[in-house]
C-alpha positions, 0 to 999 in steps of 0.5 A: 446801917450799922444797926441793921447789920448788927440785927442780921448778925444777931439773928444768925447768932441766935440760929447758931445758939440753938444749933449748938444747944442741940449739939450739946443735948446730943452729947448729954444723951449719948456722948459717943453719937457725936463725932469729935470733928463735929464737936470741934466744929461746933465749938469753933463756930459758936466761939466765932459767932460770939466774936463777930456778934461782939464786933458788930455790936461795938461798931453799932455803938460807935455809929450811934454815938456819932449820930447822937453827938451830931443831933445833939449839936443841932439841938443845942443850936435850936435850944441852947438851954434845953438840955439837962446833961452836959456833952460828956454825959453822951458817953459817960452816961451809958457806962457809969452804973446806976445813972446809965438807967436814965441819963441817956434817955434824958439826953435823947428826950431833950434832943427831941424836945429841942428838935420838935416844933410843937411843945411836949411832943409825944415820946411813946416810941422813945419810951418803948425803945428805952424799955427794950434796951434796958431789958435786953442789956440787963438780960444780956449781962445775966446771960454772959454770967451764965455762960461764963460760969457754965461748967456742965453740959446742961448749963452750957445748953441752957446758957445758949438758949437763954442767949436767944432770948437776950438777942430777941430783946436786943433786936427789938431795941435795935429796930426801935432805935432805928425808928428813933434815929429816923424820927429825930433825923427827919425832923432836923433835916426838915428844919434844915430844908426849911431854913435853906428855903427861907421858910420861917419855922413855927418856933424861934431858933437857928437851924443847923447847916450840916 
């Protein structure tokens, strides 16, 4: 739900970006054609959208990490020795430069390997999610720098339009993340249900009771 809310806010922010860029274009062409009240309203709405977007993004991150810790705990019961990274890396792996390019993906891959009842389960969805996340994150950093360093009106308009591209990539990553969450959660829930019904699984290991 947090990812869905973040995605909806992202769509709204992209619309505001385009509207604000158009407002700036009108200022460039003819400054007298735009009333001061419209300029003030545009600045306020554009700034507020950034604050709301950041807030929902942080909430989505916290929710994802809570989920990640939960499924990791379950996966450790299923495969105690099947994880390449210790638990602290579930947080630090996302924020430390360089290693953040692959540590989180390894953690999710190991959770999936431990959870899935067949050897070497396919990871096409996981690879697509991680590629979208990396591309969106990198471009978002570039977009933030463009906006922070923008001094001329044409630079502000360009930064607003570039942000739409960043939002688009992050939307793709969010949708794929939802599928990743559902894929892992559904399998773990299935294992829990099977254990509760006394059904012997197709691979050895205990099952979580959450």
